Jmol script that loads the backbone (N, CA, C; Angstrom):
load data "model"
ATOM      1  N   UNK A   1     -77.683 -60.347 -27.664  1.00  0.00           N
ATOM      2  CA  UNK A   1     -77.856 -58.563 -27.221  1.00  0.00           C
ATOM      3  C   UNK A   1     -78.476 -57.942 -28.552  1.00  0.00           C
ATOM      4  N   UNK A   2     -79.237 -57.332 -28.317  1.00  0.00           N
ATOM      5  CA  UNK A   2     -80.002 -56.584 -29.324  1.00  0.00           C
ATOM      6  C   UNK A   2     -79.235 -55.648 -29.984  1.00  0.00           C
ATOM      7  N   UNK A   3     -78.984 -55.314 -31.247  1.00  0.00           N
ATOM      8  CA  UNK A   3     -78.333 -53.982 -31.578  1.00  0.00           C
ATOM      9  C   UNK A   3     -79.278 -53.221 -32.459  1.00  0.00           C
ATOM     10  N   UNK A   4     -79.272 -51.932 -32.084  1.00  0.00           N
ATOM     11  CA  UNK A   4     -80.130 -50.949 -32.980  1.00  0.00           C
ATOM     12  C   UNK A   4     -78.765 -49.995 -33.313  1.00  0.00           C
ATOM     13  N   UNK A   5     -79.296 -49.432 -34.535  1.00  0.00           N
ATOM     14  CA  UNK A   5     -78.215 -48.447 -35.417  1.00  0.00           C
ATOM     15  C   UNK A   5     -78.967 -47.065 -35.725  1.00  0.00           C
ATOM     16  N   UNK A   6     -78.690 -45.908 -35.329  1.00  0.00           N
ATOM     17  CA  UNK A   6     -78.878 -44.669 -35.739  1.00  0.00           C
ATOM     18  C   UNK A   6     -78.418 -44.561 -37.030  1.00  0.00           C
ATOM     19  N   UNK A   7     -78.718 -44.247 -37.967  1.00  0.00           N
ATOM     20  CA  UNK A   7     -78.082 -43.710 -39.386  1.00  0.00           C
ATOM     21  C   UNK A   7     -78.392 -42.249 -39.256  1.00  0.00           C
ATOM     22  N   UNK A   8     -77.307 -41.245 -38.932  1.00  0.00           N
ATOM     23  CA  UNK A   8     -77.381 -39.952 -39.141  1.00  0.00           C
ATOM     24  C   UNK A   8     -77.006 -39.645 -40.586  1.00  0.00           C
ATOM     25  N   UNK A   9     -77.933 -39.008 -41.017  1.00  0.00           N
ATOM     26  CA  UNK A   9     -77.755 -39.007 -42.718  1.00  0.00           C
ATOM     27  C   UNK A   9     -77.081 -37.354 -42.475  1.00  0.00           C
ATOM     28  N   UNK A  10     -76.188 -37.066 -43.142  1.00  0.00           N
ATOM     29  CA  UNK A  10     -75.356 -35.658 -43.310  1.00  0.00           C
ATOM     30  C   UNK A  10     -75.975 -34.713 -44.204  1.00  0.00           C
ATOM     31  N   UNK A  11     -75.921 -33.493 -44.525  1.00  0.00           N
ATOM     32  CA  UNK A  11     -76.118 -32.529 -45.467  1.00  0.00           C
ATOM     33  C   UNK A  11     -77.762 -31.801 -44.383  1.00  0.00           C
ATOM     34  N   UNK A  12     -78.029 -30.978 -45.688  1.00  0.00           N
ATOM     35  CA  UNK A  12     -78.939 -30.190 -45.070  1.00  0.00           C
ATOM     36  C   UNK A  12     -80.571 -30.925 -45.358  1.00  0.00           C
ATOM     37  N   UNK A  13     -80.498 -31.843 -45.673  1.00  0.00           N
ATOM     38  CA  UNK A  13     -81.362 -32.883 -46.289  1.00  0.00           C
ATOM     39  C   UNK A  13     -82.586 -32.993 -45.383  1.00  0.00           C
ATOM     40  N   UNK A  14     -83.817 -33.163 -45.727  1.00  0.00           N
ATOM     41  CA  UNK A  14     -84.887 -33.940 -44.991  1.00  0.00           C
ATOM     42  C   UNK A  14     -85.366 -35.232 -46.020  1.00  0.00           C
ATOM     43  N   UNK A  15     -85.876 -36.298 -45.228  1.00  0.00           N
ATOM     44  CA  UNK A  15     -86.317 -37.387 -46.360  1.00  0.00           C
ATOM     45  C   UNK A  15     -87.260 -36.515 -47.573  1.00  0.00           C
ATOM     46  N   UNK A  16     -87.325 -37.315 -48.528  1.00  0.00           N
ATOM     47  CA  UNK A  16     -88.254 -36.621 -49.554  1.00  0.00           C
ATOM     48  C   UNK A  16     -89.576 -37.612 -49.529  1.00  0.00           C
ATOM     49  N   UNK A  17     -90.666 -37.196 -49.908  1.00  0.00           N
ATOM     50  CA  UNK A  17     -91.743 -38.221 -49.888  1.00  0.00           C
ATOM     51  C   UNK A  17     -91.949 -39.618 -50.452  1.00  0.00           C
ATOM     52  N   UNK A  18     -90.642 -39.788 -51.391  1.00  0.00           N
ATOM     53  CA  UNK A  18     -90.579 -41.038 -51.788  1.00  0.00           C
ATOM     54  C   UNK A  18     -89.478 -41.955 -51.058  1.00  0.00           C
ATOM     55  N   UNK A  19     -89.051 -41.416 -49.864  1.00  0.00           N
ATOM     56  CA  UNK A  19     -87.974 -41.915 -49.423  1.00  0.00           C
ATOM     57  C   UNK A  19     -88.725 -43.259 -48.555  1.00  0.00           C
ATOM     58  N   UNK A  20     -88.312 -44.614 -48.655  1.00  0.00           N
ATOM     59  CA  UNK A  20     -88.542 -45.663 -48.087  1.00  0.00           C
ATOM     60  C   UNK A  20     -87.968 -46.285 -46.985  1.00  0.00           C
ATOM     61  N   UNK A  21     -88.162 -46.359 -45.857  1.00  0.00           N
ATOM     62  CA  UNK A  21     -87.487 -46.765 -44.687  1.00  0.00           C
ATOM     63  C   UNK A  21     -86.541 -48.370 -44.757  1.00  0.00           C
ATOM     64  N   UNK A  22     -87.921 -49.281 -45.076  1.00  0.00           N
ATOM     65  CA  UNK A  22     -87.738 -50.534 -45.317  1.00  0.00           C
ATOM     66  C   UNK A  22     -86.633 -50.887 -46.615  1.00  0.00           C
ATOM     67  N   UNK A  23     -86.776 -50.105 -47.483  1.00  0.00           N
ATOM     68  CA  UNK A  23     -85.682 -50.115 -48.860  1.00  0.00           C
ATOM     69  C   UNK A  23     -84.394 -49.800 -48.569  1.00  0.00           C
ATOM     70  N   UNK A  24     -84.534 -48.632 -47.629  1.00  0.00           N
ATOM     71  CA  UNK A  24     -82.893 -48.095 -47.363  1.00  0.00           C
ATOM     72  C   UNK A  24     -82.281 -49.074 -46.474  1.00  0.00           C
ATOM     73  N   UNK A  25     -82.893 -49.733 -45.530  1.00  0.00           N
ATOM     74  CA  UNK A  25     -82.373 -50.415 -44.358  1.00  0.00           C
ATOM     75  C   UNK A  25     -81.501 -51.766 -45.176  1.00  0.00           C
ATOM     76  N   UNK A  26     -82.484 -52.125 -45.971  1.00  0.00           N
ATOM     77  CA  UNK A  26     -81.831 -53.358 -47.321  1.00  0.00           C
ATOM     78  C   UNK A  26     -80.649 -52.948 -47.713  1.00  0.00           C
ATOM     79  N   UNK A  27     -80.822 -51.385 -48.146  1.00  0.00           N
ATOM     80  CA  UNK A  27     -79.702 -51.138 -48.872  1.00  0.00           C
ATOM     81  C   UNK A  27     -78.656 -50.852 -48.438  1.00  0.00           C
ATOM     82  N   UNK A  28     -78.502 -50.852 -47.025  1.00  0.00           N
ATOM     83  CA  UNK A  28     -77.695 -50.614 -46.019  1.00  0.00           C
ATOM     84  C   UNK A  28     -76.554 -51.731 -46.034  1.00  0.00           C
ATOM     85  N   UNK A  29     -77.481 -53.016 -45.867  1.00  0.00           N
ATOM     86  CA  UNK A  29     -76.550 -54.374 -45.461  1.00  0.00           C
ATOM     87  C   UNK A  29     -75.856 -54.434 -44.501  1.00  0.00           C
ATOM     88  N   UNK A  30     -76.437 -53.935 -43.251  1.00  0.00           N
ATOM     89  CA  UNK A  30     -76.093 -53.837 -41.924  1.00  0.00           C
ATOM     90  C   UNK A  30     -76.446 -54.874 -41.188  1.00  0.00           C
ATOM     91  N   UNK A  31     -75.927 -55.401 -40.164  1.00  0.00           N
ATOM     92  CA  UNK A  31     -76.444 -56.341 -39.297  1.00  0.00           C
ATOM     93  C   UNK A  31     -77.153 -55.365 -37.846  1.00  0.00           C
ATOM     94  N   UNK A  32     -78.443 -55.579 -38.004  1.00  0.00           N
ATOM     95  CA  UNK A  32     -79.058 -54.733 -36.590  1.00  0.00           C
ATOM     96  C   UNK A  32     -80.520 -55.418 -36.458  1.00  0.00           C
ATOM     97  N   UNK A  33     -80.675 -55.443 -35.524  1.00  0.00           N
ATOM     98  CA  UNK A  33     -82.081 -55.627 -35.054  1.00  0.00           C
ATOM     99  C   UNK A  33     -83.023 -54.525 -35.540  1.00  0.00           C
ATOM    100  N   UNK A  34     -82.562 -53.466 -35.429  1.00  0.00           N
ATOM    101  CA  UNK A  34     -83.272 -52.459 -35.543  1.00  0.00           C
ATOM    102  C   UNK A  34     -82.806 -51.209 -36.199  1.00  0.00           C
ATOM    103  N   UNK A  35     -83.245 -50.379 -37.200  1.00  0.00           N
ATOM    104  CA  UNK A  35     -82.288 -49.043 -37.667  1.00  0.00           C
ATOM    105  C   UNK A  35     -83.344 -47.908 -37.884  1.00  0.00           C
ATOM    106  N   UNK A  36     -82.768 -46.762 -37.382  1.00  0.00           N
ATOM    107  CA  UNK A  36     -83.753 -45.624 -37.347  1.00  0.00           C
ATOM    108  C   UNK A  36     -82.811 -44.613 -38.005  1.00  0.00           C
ATOM    109  N   UNK A  37     -83.269 -43.702 -38.725  1.00  0.00           N
ATOM    110  CA  UNK A  37     -82.512 -42.737 -39.648  1.00  0.00           C
ATOM    111  C   UNK A  37     -83.110 -41.434 -38.986  1.00  0.00           C
ATOM    112  N   UNK A  38     -82.069 -40.321 -38.778  1.00  0.00           N
ATOM    113  CA  UNK A  38     -82.437 -39.129 -38.414  1.00  0.00           C
ATOM    114  C   UNK A  38     -81.500 -38.144 -39.454  1.00  0.00           C
ATOM    115  N   UNK A  39     -82.404 -37.349 -40.375  1.00  0.00           N
ATOM    116  CA  UNK A  39     -81.457 -36.444 -41.445  1.00  0.00           C
ATOM    117  C   UNK A  39     -81.411 -35.151 -40.643  1.00  0.00           C
ATOM    118  N   UNK A  40     -80.360 -34.713 -40.725  1.00  0.00           N
ATOM    119  CA  UNK A  40     -79.769 -33.384 -40.296  1.00  0.00           C
ATOM    120  C   UNK A  40     -80.738 -32.017 -40.600  1.00  0.00           C
ATOM    121  N   UNK A  41     -81.509 -32.315 -41.506  1.00  0.00           N
ATOM    122  CA  UNK A  41     -82.166 -31.101 -41.804  1.00  0.00           C
ATOM    123  C   UNK A  41     -83.723 -31.287 -41.152  1.00  0.00           C
ATOM    124  N   UNK A  42     -83.961 -32.058 -40.760  1.00  0.00           N
ATOM    125  CA  UNK A  42     -85.206 -32.433 -40.014  1.00  0.00           C
ATOM    126  C   UNK A  42     -84.890 -32.182 -38.339  1.00  0.00           C
ATOM    127  N   UNK A  43     -86.092 -31.200 -38.013  1.00  0.00           N
ATOM    128  CA  UNK A  43     -86.187 -30.669 -36.532  1.00  0.00           C
ATOM    129  C   UNK A  43     -86.953 -31.696 -36.232  1.00  0.00           C
ATOM    130  N   UNK A  44     -87.800 -32.564 -36.437  1.00  0.00           N
ATOM    131  CA  UNK A  44     -88.956 -33.182 -35.552  1.00  0.00           C
ATOM    132  C   UNK A  44     -88.352 -34.269 -34.779  1.00  0.00           C
ATOM    133  N   UNK A  45     -87.377 -34.949 -35.295  1.00  0.00           N
ATOM    134  CA  UNK A  45     -86.940 -36.209 -34.954  1.00  0.00           C
ATOM    135  C   UNK A  45     -85.321 -36.086 -34.798  1.00  0.00           C
ATOM    136  N   UNK A  46     -84.895 -36.295 -33.829  1.00  0.00           N
ATOM    137  CA  UNK A  46     -83.532 -36.301 -33.441  1.00  0.00           C
ATOM    138  C   UNK A  46     -83.046 -37.180 -32.955  1.00  0.00           C
ATOM    139  N   UNK A  47     -81.483 -37.144 -32.817  1.00  0.00           N
ATOM    140  CA  UNK A  47     -80.755 -38.462 -31.845  1.00  0.00           C
ATOM    141  C   UNK A  47     -81.121 -38.744 -31.029  1.00  0.00           C
ATOM    142  N   UNK A  48     -81.660 -37.852 -29.900  1.00  0.00           N
ATOM    143  CA  UNK A  48     -82.290 -38.308 -28.708  1.00  0.00           C
ATOM    144  C   UNK A  48     -83.234 -39.038 -28.929  1.00  0.00           C
ATOM    145  N   UNK A  49     -84.576 -38.375 -29.743  1.00  0.00           N
ATOM    146  CA  UNK A  49     -85.377 -39.219 -30.052  1.00  0.00           C
ATOM    147  C   UNK A  49     -85.580 -40.889 -30.534  1.00  0.00           C
ATOM    148  N   UNK A  50     -84.205 -40.750 -31.551  1.00  0.00           N
ATOM    149  CA  UNK A  50     -83.988 -42.348 -32.277  1.00  0.00           C
ATOM    150  C   UNK A  50     -83.579 -43.191 -31.313  1.00  0.00           C
ATOM    151  N   UNK A  51     -82.369 -42.503 -30.200  1.00  0.00           N
ATOM    152  CA  UNK A  51     -81.836 -43.529 -29.102  1.00  0.00           C
ATOM    153  C   UNK A  51     -83.101 -44.173 -28.465  1.00  0.00           C
ATOM    154  N   UNK A  52     -83.721 -43.071 -27.971  1.00  0.00           N
ATOM    155  CA  UNK A  52     -84.831 -43.240 -27.246  1.00  0.00           C
ATOM    156  C   UNK A  52     -85.769 -44.393 -27.280  1.00  0.00           C
ATOM    157  N   UNK A  53     -86.178 -44.326 -28.704  1.00  0.00           N
ATOM    158  CA  UNK A  53     -86.936 -45.105 -29.336  1.00  0.00           C
ATOM    159  C   UNK A  53     -86.323 -46.765 -29.410  1.00  0.00           C
ATOM    160  N   UNK A  54     -84.990 -46.398 -29.606  1.00  0.00           N
ATOM    161  CA  UNK A  54     -84.216 -47.916 -29.690  1.00  0.00           C
ATOM    162  C   UNK A  54     -84.226 -48.612 -28.574  1.00  0.00           C
ATOM    163  N   UNK A  55     -84.159 -47.743 -27.418  1.00  0.00           N
ATOM    164  CA  UNK A  55     -84.104 -48.450 -26.212  1.00  0.00           C
ATOM    165  C   UNK A  55     -85.545 -48.981 -25.746  1.00  0.00           C
ATOM    166  N   UNK A  56     -86.413 -48.018 -25.938  1.00  0.00           N
ATOM    167  CA  UNK A  56     -87.950 -48.829 -25.827  1.00  0.00           C
ATOM    168  C   UNK A  56     -88.077 -49.888 -26.064  1.00  0.00           C
ATOM    169  N   UNK A  57     -87.352 -49.976 -27.303  1.00  0.00           N
ATOM    170  CA  UNK A  57     -87.885 -51.489 -28.282  1.00  0.00           C
ATOM    171  C   UNK A  57     -87.047 -52.583 -27.943  1.00  0.00           C
ATOM    172  N   UNK A  58     -86.034 -52.402 -26.630  1.00  0.00           N
ATOM    173  CA  UNK A  58     -85.201 -53.448 -26.162  1.00  0.00           C
ATOM    174  C   UNK A  58     -83.802 -53.573 -26.862  1.00  0.00           C
ATOM    175  N   UNK A  59     -83.429 -52.317 -27.525  1.00  0.00           N
ATOM    176  CA  UNK A  59     -82.151 -52.586 -27.950  1.00  0.00           C
ATOM    177  C   UNK A  59     -81.150 -52.398 -26.798  1.00  0.00           C
ATOM    178  N   UNK A  60     -79.908 -53.058 -26.418  1.00  0.00           N
ATOM    179  CA  UNK A  60     -79.314 -52.566 -25.427  1.00  0.00           C
ATOM    180  C   UNK A  60     -77.829 -52.579 -25.863  1.00  0.00           C
ATOM    181  N   UNK A  61     -77.565 -52.250 -27.336  1.00  0.00           N
ATOM    182  CA  UNK A  61     -76.352 -52.118 -27.733  1.00  0.00           C
ATOM    183  C   UNK A  61     -76.934 -51.262 -28.896  1.00  0.00           C
ATOM    184  N   UNK A  62     -76.266 -49.711 -28.708  1.00  0.00           N
ATOM    185  CA  UNK A  62     -76.807 -48.733 -29.868  1.00  0.00           C
ATOM    186  C   UNK A  62     -75.649 -48.186 -30.280  1.00  0.00           C
ATOM    187  N   UNK A  63     -75.448 -47.882 -31.906  1.00  0.00           N
ATOM    188  CA  UNK A  63     -74.384 -47.033 -32.367  1.00  0.00           C
ATOM    189  C   UNK A  63     -75.377 -46.240 -33.238  1.00  0.00           C
ATOM    190  N   UNK A  64     -74.409 -45.461 -33.611  1.00  0.00           N
ATOM    191  CA  UNK A  64     -74.932 -44.301 -34.618  1.00  0.00           C
ATOM    192  C   UNK A  64     -73.738 -44.093 -35.622  1.00  0.00           C
ATOM    193  N   UNK A  65     -74.126 -44.468 -36.705  1.00  0.00           N
ATOM    194  CA  UNK A  65     -72.876 -44.478 -37.951  1.00  0.00           C
ATOM    195  C   UNK A  65     -73.471 -43.125 -38.923  1.00  0.00           C
ATOM    196  N   UNK A  66     -72.617 -42.628 -39.391  1.00  0.00           N
ATOM    197  CA  UNK A  66     -73.055 -41.719 -40.575  1.00  0.00           C
ATOM    198  C   UNK A  66     -73.221 -41.917 -42.020  1.00  0.00           C
ATOM    199  N   UNK A  67     -74.264 -41.270 -42.439  1.00  0.00           N
ATOM    200  CA  UNK A  67     -74.344 -41.733 -44.055  1.00  0.00           C
ATOM    201  C   UNK A  67     -75.130 -40.335 -44.669  1.00  0.00           C
ATOM    202  N   UNK A  68     -74.846 -40.485 -46.248  1.00  0.00           N
ATOM    203  CA  UNK A  68     -75.076 -39.681 -46.980  1.00  0.00           C
ATOM    204  C   UNK A  68     -76.006 -40.220 -47.867  1.00  0.00           C
ATOM    205  N   UNK A  69     -77.024 -39.307 -48.536  1.00  0.00           N
ATOM    206  CA  UNK A  69     -78.212 -39.899 -49.395  1.00  0.00           C
ATOM    207  C   UNK A  69     -77.189 -39.921 -50.857  1.00  0.00           C
ATOM    208  N   UNK A  70     -77.511 -41.059 -51.474  1.00  0.00           N
ATOM    209  CA  UNK A  70     -76.769 -41.452 -52.836  1.00  0.00           C
ATOM    210  C   UNK A  70     -77.795 -41.222 -54.142  1.00  0.00           C
ATOM    211  N   UNK A  71     -79.249 -41.482 -53.193  1.00  0.00           N
ATOM    212  CA  UNK A  71     -80.608 -41.519 -54.295  1.00  0.00           C
ATOM    213  C   UNK A  71     -81.471 -41.722 -53.497  1.00  0.00           C
ATOM    214  N   UNK A  72     -82.811 -41.995 -54.279  1.00  0.00           N
ATOM    215  CA  UNK A  72     -84.089 -42.567 -53.669  1.00  0.00           C
ATOM    216  C   UNK A  72     -84.090 -43.632 -52.528  1.00  0.00           C
ATOM    217  N   UNK A  73     -83.941 -43.628 -51.379  1.00  0.00           N
ATOM    218  CA  UNK A  73     -83.816 -44.855 -50.630  1.00  0.00           C
ATOM    219  C   UNK A  73     -82.603 -45.652 -50.768  1.00  0.00           C
ATOM    220  N   UNK A  74     -81.572 -44.905 -50.665  1.00  0.00           N
ATOM    221  CA  UNK A  74     -80.189 -45.240 -50.927  1.00  0.00           C
ATOM    222  C   UNK A  74     -79.119 -44.409 -50.072  1.00  0.00           C
ATOM    223  N   UNK A  75     -78.728 -44.791 -48.741  1.00  0.00           N
ATOM    224  CA  UNK A  75     -77.860 -44.419 -48.144  1.00  0.00           C
ATOM    225  C   UNK A  75     -76.722 -45.072 -48.388  1.00  0.00           C
ATOM    226  N   UNK A  76     -75.344 -44.160 -48.528  1.00  0.00           N
ATOM    227  CA  UNK A  76     -74.104 -44.778 -48.210  1.00  0.00           C
ATOM    228  C   UNK A  76     -73.397 -44.662 -47.188  1.00  0.00           C
ATOM    229  N   UNK A  77     -73.088 -45.570 -46.493  1.00  0.00           N
ATOM    230  CA  UNK A  77     -72.404 -45.081 -44.966  1.00  0.00           C
ATOM    231  C   UNK A  77     -71.170 -44.874 -45.196  1.00  0.00           C
ATOM    232  N   UNK A  78     -70.785 -43.659 -44.080  1.00  0.00           N
ATOM    233  CA  UNK A  78     -69.327 -43.348 -43.680  1.00  0.00           C
ATOM    234  C   UNK A  78     -68.744 -44.470 -43.052  1.00  0.00           C
ATOM    235  N   UNK A  79     -67.282 -44.308 -43.034  1.00  0.00           N
ATOM    236  CA  UNK A  79     -66.785 -45.262 -41.655  1.00  0.00           C
ATOM    237  C   UNK A  79     -66.901 -44.746 -40.568  1.00  0.00           C
ATOM    238  N   UNK A  80     -66.942 -43.798 -40.150  1.00  0.00           N
ATOM    239  CA  UNK A  80     -67.002 -43.494 -38.749  1.00  0.00           C
ATOM    240  C   UNK A  80     -68.421 -44.022 -38.118  1.00  0.00           C
ATOM    241  N   UNK A  81     -68.071 -44.596 -36.509  1.00  0.00           N
ATOM    242  CA  UNK A  81     -69.264 -44.886 -35.974  1.00  0.00           C
ATOM    243  C   UNK A  81     -68.964 -44.600 -34.555  1.00  0.00           C
ATOM    244  N   UNK A  82     -70.060 -44.057 -33.885  1.00  0.00           N
ATOM    245  CA  UNK A  82     -70.119 -43.666 -32.285  1.00  0.00           C
ATOM    246  C   UNK A  82     -71.164 -44.964 -31.504  1.00  0.00           C
ATOM    247  N   UNK A  83     -70.642 -45.293 -30.797  1.00  0.00           N
ATOM    248  CA  UNK A  83     -71.288 -46.106 -29.626  1.00  0.00           C
ATOM    249  C   UNK A  83     -71.989 -45.211 -28.507  1.00  0.00           C
ATOM    250  N   UNK A  84     -73.194 -45.667 -28.666  1.00  0.00           N
ATOM    251  CA  UNK A  84     -74.088 -44.523 -27.818  1.00  0.00           C
ATOM    252  C   UNK A  84     -74.588 -45.220 -26.565  1.00  0.00           C
ATOM    253  N   UNK A  85     -74.676 -46.421 -26.651  1.00  0.00           N
ATOM    254  CA  UNK A  85     -74.824 -47.220 -25.296  1.00  0.00           C
ATOM    255  C   UNK A  85     -74.423 -48.798 -25.362  1.00  0.00           C
ATOM    256  N   UNK A  86     -74.345 -49.155 -24.249  1.00  0.00           N
ATOM    257  CA  UNK A  86     -74.224 -50.614 -24.399  1.00  0.00           C
ATOM    258  C   UNK A  86     -74.548 -50.966 -22.924  1.00  0.00           C
ATOM    259  N   UNK A  87     -75.675 -51.477 -22.783  1.00  0.00           N
ATOM    260  CA  UNK A  87     -76.275 -51.867 -21.484  1.00  0.00           C
ATOM    261  C   UNK A  87     -75.881 -53.498 -20.588  1.00  0.00           C
TER     262      UNK A  87
END
end "model"
wireframe off; spacefill off
backbone 0.3
color backbone group
């Protein structure tokens, strides 16, 4: 079963121009086949967009985790997790 994670970044931030998704995923140290980031201050890409993208990429287990920006391409995950899909 393929697992996808949506990291919902809390606060009013949008990703800055120096944000590197690959580096941020490495820094998360999570076991997932694919990770998508959604920033609360971003209007063009939201939770439903990320969920659909993961489903289209073949993920059959999708969870959402909350995170906070700690630095450039560094996101600290919170303890809470929400399961969005288990097909």
